[in-house]
N, C-alpha and C positions, 0 to 999 in steps of 0.2 A: 843626319840633318846637315844640309849644306850651309855654307857661310851666309848666303843671302836669306835663307829661311830663318836663321838665328837672328839676323838684324830685323827682319820683319816681325818676328815674334817679340823681340825686345821692344821694338817701337810700339806694337799693339799693347803690350803689358804696360808700357810707360803712359800711353794715352788713356788706357783704362784706369790706371792708378790716379792720373790727373782728374779724370771725370769723377771718380769716387771722392777724392779730396774736395773738389768743387761742390759736389752734392752734399757732403757732410757740412761744409762751411755754410752753404745756403740754408740748410735745415737749422743749424745753430743760430744763424742770423734771424731767421723767422721766429724761432722760439724766444729769443731775446726781445725782439720787437713786440711780441704779444705778452711779455712780462712773465714768462714761465719761471724765471729764476728770481723774480722780485718777491719781496716779503708780502704775504697776504695779511690784510688786517681784518679782524672780525668786527662785527657790529659793536660788540662790547668794548673792544680796544678803541674804536673810533669815538664811541660815546664818552669813554674815559678821557680821551685826548681833548674832546670838546669841553667837557666839564672842567678839566685841569686848566685850560686856557681861555675860559669864558670871558674873564675881564679883559684880557688882551685882545680877544676877538671883537668884543664890543667897542673897545678903543680904536681898533683898526677900522671898523665899519664907520664909526663917527668921523674919523680923520678922512677916510676915503670920500665920504659924501661932502665933507667940507671943501676938498680941493677939486672934486669932479665937476665939470661944467653941467649945469642943470638941464641943458637941452641935448645932451649926448649920453649914450650908454657906452661904458668903457669896460673892456675885458682885457686884463693885463696879467701876464705871468712872467716871473723873473727866473732866469737861468742861474744867475749869480749877482753879486753886487754891481758889476759893470755891464751886464748884458741882459736885455729883455728877451725871453724865449719867444714871446708873441705879444702883439697888442692889436686889438680890434676896436674901432670906434664907429658907433652907429648913431645917426641922427634920430632923436625921438620925435621930431616934427613930422618927418615923412618916412621913417623907418628904413632909410637908405644907408647902406654901408659907406662911410666916408673915408675910412682908412683901415688898412690891414697890412701887417708885415711881421716878419720873423727875424730873430737874431739881430736885434738893434742895439747899438751901444747906447747906454743911458745918456751920454752927452748929446746924442742926436735928437733926443726928445725935446731939447730946448732949441732946436734949429728947425728950419724949413716948415714942411706941412704940419708936423706934429706940434710945433710951437703955436701955429695958427689954430689947430684943432683943440688942444688942451690948455695951452698957456700955463704949463707947469714949469717951475724952476728946478734946477738940479737938486736943491735942498729939499723940495717937496717930494721928489722922486726918492731921494735917499731916505727921508723920513718914512715914506710909504714902505720901502723895502725893510727898514728897521722894524716897523710895526708888524709887517708880515712875518719876519723872523721871530719876533717875540711871541706871536700867536702860533708859531710853528706851521706856517702856511707858505705857499709859493705863488698863489694867484688869487685874484678877486674879480668878480664880475657882478655888476649891479643889476638890480631887478627885484622882483618879489617872487621868491626869496633871493637874498644875496647869496651868491655861490662862491665859497672859499675853497680853493684847491689845496689839498692837504699834502699828498705825495703822488708822484707819477708811478704808474705801473705799466711798463711797456708803452703802448700807444694811448692808454687810458689814464685816468686820474681818480684817486680817491678824493672826495670833496664833502664839504658840509653845506647844507642848505640852511641859511639862517633867515627866518621869517622876521620881518620888521613890524608888520601889522599884528596887533593882538587879536587872536581869534577867541571868541567867547563860546563856550560850550553850554548848551541848553540842558538842564536837568530834566530827565523824564521820570515822572512818578508813576 
């Protein structure tokens, strides 16, 4: 084998190795994004989690409706104490999306367009986060039912649907 053939062979093996590493990395990233390595929660575990935190969940929902503007639907998820993962505000009057953003500092909620849309103070946001933590949740979206995000799983989320209106069941004899 000539010297040039060895260099070509080494170069091709190096490129092939790089392609394999990139392929494996891509596959691992996709499986992580779809929650392959995340904990799976059974219906029983979710039910137990809801029952265990029912009082905190009720308190959270009452507080949320106390601070939420009555003419808007708000969907808010916290990444941590300082950053909102996402927030979406929709007008109930014309069902138009009025604000949507990701990765927002909590301090920014009291400024600019968000201040106009929500009129929340930093203390109200901090209290909302504390109530979410006590209920062991990460997000809340109003509506019927209220949707409480429990845990992220890849791109999805485990959540509780909490109905506010009492439904009456009719007995059939």
